[in-house]
C-alpha positions as CSV (number, residue, x, y, z in Angstrom):
1,M,37.7,-21.4,58.1
2,R,35.2,-24.4,58.4
3,I,31.8,-23.6,57.6
4,A,28.7,-25.2,58.3
5,L,24.9,-24.5,57.3
6,D,21.3,-26.0,57.9
7,A,20.8,-27.5,54.3
8,T,17.7,-29.3,55.3
9,Y,15.2,-26.8,53.9
10,S,16.9,-27.3,50.4
11,V,15.5,-30.6,50.1
12,D,12.0,-30.0,48.9
13,P,10.5,-31.5,45.6
14,Q,8.3,-28.6,45.7
15,P,10.5,-25.7,46.1
16,S,9.2,-22.0,47.0
17,G,10.3,-19.4,49.4
18,I,12.8,-20.7,51.7
19,A,13.6,-23.7,49.7
20,I,14.6,-21.6,47.2
21,Y,16.8,-19.3,49.3
22,S,18.5,-22.3,51.1
23,R,19.7,-23.5,47.5
24,E,21.1,-20.4,46.1
25,I,22.9,-19.4,49.5
26,L,24.4,-23.3,49.4
27,C,25.2,-23.4,45.7
28,G,26.6,-19.9,45.6
29,L,29.0,-19.8,48.3
30,A,30.2,-23.1,47.5
31,A,30.8,-21.9,43.8
32,A,31.9,-18.7,44.6
33,H,34.7,-19.7,47.5
34,P,36.3,-23.2,46.5
35,E,38.7,-22.6,48.8
36,V,36.5,-22.8,51.8
37,P,35.8,-26.2,53.1
38,F,31.7,-25.8,53.5
39,V,29.1,-28.5,55.3
40,H,25.9,-29.0,54.2
41,C,24.1,-30.5,57.6
42,Y,20.4,-32.1,57.2
43,R,18.2,-33.6,59.7
44,P,17.9,-37.5,59.4
45,K,14.3,-37.3,57.4
46,Q,16.1,-35.2,54.8
47,F,19.7,-36.7,54.7
48,R,18.4,-39.6,53.2
49,R,16.9,-38.2,50.5
50,V,19.9,-35.7,49.6
51,R,22.7,-36.7,46.5
52,S,26.2,-36.0,46.6
53,S,27.1,-32.3,46.0
54,P,28.9,-31.5,42.6
55,F,31.0,-29.2,44.3
56,P,34.3,-30.8,46.1
57,N,34.6,-28.3,48.6
58,V,31.1,-29.8,50.5
59,R,30.6,-32.4,52.6
60,R,27.1,-33.8,53.8
61,R,26.7,-34.5,57.5
62,L,23.7,-35.2,59.7
63,L,22.6,-32.4,62.0
64,Q,21.2,-34.4,65.0
65,P,21.5,-32.0,68.1
66,P,23.1,-31.9,70.8
67,L,25.7,-34.2,69.7
68,P,26.1,-32.9,65.7
69,T,28.5,-35.4,63.5
70,F,30.7,-32.4,62.1
71,R,33.1,-30.0,63.1
72,A,33.1,-26.2,62.1
73,D,34.3,-22.7,63.0
74,L,30.9,-21.4,62.1
75,F,27.2,-22.5,62.0
76,H,24.5,-20.9,59.6
77,A,21.1,-21.5,60.5
78,L,19.3,-20.6,57.3
79,N,15.7,-20.7,58.6
80,Q,15.6,-19.3,61.6
81,R,15.7,-22.3,63.9
82,L,18.6,-22.7,65.9
83,D,18.1,-25.2,69.1
84,T,21.6,-25.3,70.4
85,R,24.9,-23.6,69.6
86,L,26.5,-25.9,67.1
87,A,29.7,-23.5,66.6
88,A,31.9,-21.5,68.2
89,R,30.1,-18.6,66.3
90,T,26.7,-18.9,64.9
91,I,24.3,-17.0,62.5
92,T,20.6,-17.5,61.8
93,T,18.7,-16.5,58.8
94,F,15.0,-15.1,60.0
95,H,12.8,-14.5,56.9
96,D,9.7,-13.3,58.8
97,L,7.7,-13.6,62.0
98,F,4.2,-13.1,60.6
99,V,3.2,-15.8,62.8
100,M,3.7,-13.9,65.8
101,T,1.7,-10.8,64.5
102,G,-1.4,-12.1,63.0
103,V,-4.2,-15.2,63.2
104,Y,-2.3,-17.0,60.4
105,S,-1.8,-20.6,62.1
106,S,-3.0,-22.6,64.6
107,P,-2.4,-21.5,68.0
108,E,-0.1,-24.7,68.5
109,F,1.8,-23.8,65.6
110,R,1.7,-20.5,66.7
111,S,3.2,-21.4,70.1
112,R,6.0,-23.6,68.7
113,F,7.1,-21.1,66.0
114,A,7.6,-18.4,69.1
115,E,9.8,-20.7,71.1
116,H,11.9,-21.7,68.0
117,A,12.6,-18.1,66.9
118,R,13.4,-16.9,70.4
119,R,15.6,-20.1,71.0
120,A,17.2,-19.4,67.8
121,A,17.6,-15.5,68.5
122,G,19.3,-16.6,72.3
123,N,21.4,-18.6,70.4
124,S,23.0,-16.5,67.4
125,D,25.7,-14.3,68.0
126,L,24.6,-12.7,64.8
127,I,21.2,-12.5,62.7
128,I,20.6,-12.3,59.1
129,T,17.2,-10.7,57.9
130,V,15.9,-10.9,54.4
131,S,14.4,-6.9,54.8
132,E,14.4,-3.8,56.9
133,F,10.8,-4.8,58.1
134,T,11.7,-8.3,59.5
135,A,15.1,-6.6,60.8
136,N,12.9,-4.4,63.1
137,Q,10.6,-7.2,64.2
138,V,13.2,-9.6,64.9
139,S,14.7,-6.4,67.3
140,S,11.3,-5.6,68.9
141,L,9.7,-8.9,69.1
142,L,12.6,-10.9,70.1
143,G,14.5,-8.2,71.7
144,F,17.7,-9.0,70.0
145,D,20.1,-6.1,70.0
146,R,19.7,-4.2,66.5
147,S,23.1,-3.4,66.0
148,R,23.7,-7.3,65.7
149,I,21.3,-7.6,62.8
150,R,22.2,-7.7,59.2
151,V,20.0,-7.5,56.1
152,V,20.7,-9.8,53.3
153,P,17.9,-9.1,50.7
154,H,16.7,-11.8,48.4
155,G,17.6,-12.3,45.2
156,V,15.9,-13.0,41.6
157,H,17.3,-14.3,38.6
158,A,16.9,-13.1,34.8
159,P,14.2,-14.6,32.7
160,Q,15.3,-17.8,30.8
161,V,12.8,-17.9,28.4
162,A,11.2,-14.4,26.6
163,P,8.0,-13.1,27.3
164,S,5.3,-13.3,25.1
165,A,4.8,-11.2,22.5
166,K,1.3,-10.7,22.8
167,R,0.4,-10.6,26.6
168,E,-3.3,-12.4,27.7
169,K,-6.0,-11.1,29.4
170,S,-4.9,-12.4,32.3
171,I,-4.2,-11.5,36.1
172,L,-1.7,-13.7,37.9
173,F,-1.0,-14.3,41.7
174,V,1.9,-16.5,42.7
175,G,1.9,-18.2,46.4
176,A,0.2,-21.0,48.4
177,L,-3.7,-20.5,49.0
178,Q,-3.8,-19.4,52.8
179,V,-5.1,-16.4,55.1
180,R,-2.0,-14.7,54.7
181,K,-2.0,-14.3,51.3
182,N,-5.2,-12.7,51.1
183,V,-6.6,-14.5,47.9
184,A,-10.3,-14.3,49.2
185,A,-9.7,-10.7,48.7
186,L,-8.1,-10.4,45.6
187,V,-11.0,-13.0,44.3
188,E,-14.0,-10.5,45.7
189,A,-11.8,-7.7,43.6
190,F,-11.7,-9.9,40.6
191,E,-15.3,-10.0,40.5
192,E,-15.6,-6.5,39.8
193,L,-13.7,-6.3,36.6
194,P,-14.4,-6.3,33.1
195,E,-15.7,-9.4,31.2
196,G,-12.6,-11.0,29.1
197,W,-10.2,-11.1,32.0
198,R,-9.0,-14.2,33.6
199,L,-7.6,-14.6,37.1
200,V,-4.5,-17.7,37.6
201,L,-3.8,-18.6,40.9
202,A,-0.7,-20.3,40.6
203,G,0.3,-22.2,44.0
204,A,-0.4,-25.2,46.3
205,P,-4.0,-25.0,47.5
206,A,-2.7,-25.6,51.0
207,G,-2.1,-24.1,54.0
208,Y,-3.9,-21.9,56.9
209,G,-7.6,-21.4,55.6
210,S,-7.5,-22.8,52.7
211,A,-10.6,-24.7,52.3
212,D,-12.7,-21.5,53.2
213,I,-10.6,-19.6,50.2
214,L,-11.3,-22.6,47.8
215,K,-14.9,-22.5,49.0
216,R,-15.0,-18.7,48.4
217,I,-13.4,-19.4,44.8
218,E,-16.0,-22.5,44.2
219,Q,-19.2,-19.6,44.9
220,S,-17.5,-17.2,42.6
221,R,-19.8,-15.4,39.8
222,C,-16.8,-15.8,37.8
223,R,-15.7,-19.1,38.8
224,E,-15.3,-20.1,35.0
225,R,-12.7,-17.4,34.9
226,I,-10.8,-18.4,37.9
227,E,-7.9,-21.1,37.2
228,V,-6.2,-23.0,40.3
229,T,-3.2,-24.6,38.9
230,G,-1.8,-26.2,42.1
231,Y,1.7,-26.0,42.5
232,V,3.6,-25.4,39.4
233,S,7.1,-26.2,38.2
234,P,9.6,-23.6,37.5
235,E,9.3,-24.1,33.6
236,Q,5.6,-23.4,33.9
237,L,6.0,-20.4,36.5
238,Q,8.0,-18.8,33.7
239,Q,5.6,-19.0,31.2
240,L,2.8,-17.6,33.3
241,Y,4.8,-14.7,34.1
242,G,5.4,-14.5,30.5
243,Q,1.9,-14.7,29.7
244,A,0.2,-12.5,32.2
245,S,-0.5,-8.9,31.5
246,I,-0.8,-7.8,35.4
247,F,0.4,-9.6,38.6
248,A,-1.6,-9.4,42.1
249,F,-0.3,-9.7,45.2
250,P,-2.0,-8.2,48.1
251,S,-0.5,-10.4,51.0
252,L,-1.4,-9.1,54.2
253,D,2.0,-9.5,55.6
254,E,5.4,-10.9,53.8
255,G,9.0,-11.1,55.0
256,F,10.0,-10.1,51.5
257,G,8.0,-10.8,48.5
258,I,10.0,-13.0,45.7
259,P,7.3,-13.4,43.3
260,V,6.7,-9.4,43.3
261,L,10.7,-9.1,41.7
262,E,10.1,-12.0,39.6
263,A,7.2,-10.5,37.6
264,M,9.2,-7.1,37.4
265,A,11.6,-9.6,35.9
266,Y,9.2,-10.5,33.2
267,G,8.0,-6.9,32.7
268,V,4.3,-7.5,34.5
269,P,3.0,-4.5,36.0
270,V,2.6,-5.3,39.7
271,V,-0.5,-4.6,42.2
272,T,1.2,-5.0,45.7
273,S,0.8,-4.1,49.5
274,N,1.3,-1.0,51.2
275,G,2.4,-2.9,54.3
276,S,5.2,-5.5,55.2
277,A,8.3,-5.7,53.3
278,L,6.7,-5.4,50.1
279,V,7.0,-1.7,50.1
280,E,10.9,-1.8,50.2
281,V,10.6,-4.5,47.9
282,A,8.8,-3.2,45.1
283,G,9.9,0.4,45.7
284,D,8.0,2.8,43.2
285,A,8.2,0.3,40.7
286,A,4.3,-0.9,41.7
287,L,1.0,0.0,42.5
288,L,0.8,-0.2,46.1
289,I,-2.9,-0.6,47.7
290,N,-4.1,-1.2,51.4
291,P,-5.0,-5.1,51.0
292,R,-7.7,-5.1,53.2
293,S,-9.6,-2.9,50.7
294,K,-11.6,-4.8,48.3
295,D,-12.3,-1.6,46.7
296,Q,-8.5,-0.6,46.9
297,I,-7.5,-4.1,45.2
298,A,-10.2,-3.2,42.1
299,G,-9.6,-0.1,41.5
300,A,-5.9,-0.6,41.0
301,L,-6.6,-3.3,38.6
302,L,-8.8,-1.3,36.6
303,R,-6.6,1.3,36.4
304,L,-4.1,-0.7,34.6
305,I,-6.6,-2.4,32.4
306,G,-7.8,0.9,31.2
307,N,-4.1,2.6,31.2
308,P,-1.6,1.0,28.6
309,D,0.6,3.9,28.8
310,L,0.9,3.2,33.2
311,C,1.3,-0.9,32.3
312,A,4.4,0.1,30.2
313,E,5.9,2.6,32.9
314,L,5.6,0.0,35.6
315,A,7.2,-2.7,33.4
316,D,9.9,-0.7,32.6
317,R,10.2,0.5,36.2
318,G,10.0,-2.9,37.4
319,R,13.1,-4.2,34.8
320,R,15.3,-1.4,36.2
321,R,14.2,-2.4,39.9
322,V,15.1,-5.7,39.7
323,K,18.3,-4.8,38.8
324,E,19.1,-4.0,42.8
325,F,18.6,-7.8,43.7
326,S,20.6,-10.8,42.6
327,W,21.4,-13.9,44.5
328,E,25.0,-13.1,43.3
329,R,24.5,-10.2,45.7
330,S,22.9,-12.2,48.5
331,V,25.6,-14.6,48.5
332,R,28.4,-11.9,48.5
333,E,26.4,-10.2,51.1
334,T,26.7,-13.4,53.6
335,F,29.7,-14.5,53.1
336,K,30.5,-11.0,54.1
337,V,28.8,-11.5,57.5
338,Y,30.7,-14.6,57.9
339,S,34.2,-12.7,57.6
340,E,33.0,-9.9,59.9
341,L,31.6,-12.5,62.5
342,A,35.1,-14.5,62.1
343,S,37.5,-11.3,62.5
């Protein structure tokens, strides 16, 4: 069986979310199945930036519908875009549909996103989603038969560096500064905390509504204790996880929520939202709050600040929780979906 995948999103100099997923699946499949010929397909702009693969069973090809430059028995679109059927059997991964359910982007982008999503669903034999939450959204919003959806969660790697023996008085958030991530509410909650604590916002200061968020940060009475790092390298991110005492992720809508698992892997107690896919990712290993309530966010943070035993308990639960999620599992279950469709 010759398998082609849309590798376009793996070509990102500042990878996050979908880019990380794409790299893990592409490399993981090639390494785990040396007997299978894989074709990594790229749109023209990204194709020019790709180096040769270190895997002998991988070939690179140009993805140029409707006349693709490859032949395959199965095609897997890794980011909910499949404008036309490119093989006899097709699979699409859907990460989230928040653009269709909230005002988190411009009207023009929402319209374009919805059209791409509907077209991808219509061209797919099976759909992979990264959470039950997203699976239910794909079924209800796109009318896709739930029996043809397979849930394959994201994974996380074990820490590459040991956490600091003594944590700093810092609350860490990881993600782009945009409306959906609810950063302004986190800043407001932080203003209710005791002196001596810092808020570290690690992520690209760009996205829908970022200008207003940055303005709110600048106006904060705690501005001198709020750090906006911009995009950080994987090595810098590891250091931030290793130093933080609390991880706060009050996002309004997530199809999964990789940063929650990353924080748990580093033994950081987590405060996150009681909605979207974050509930199934966090399980019982985090304090869950209503993200639209500044008081609940602040209350959870204060609860952890004043209770070292609770912090230790959540850190322990988080380390156990994260063992249920690995990229090896994601790769294994993805290939099972290929085998199911091929048979």
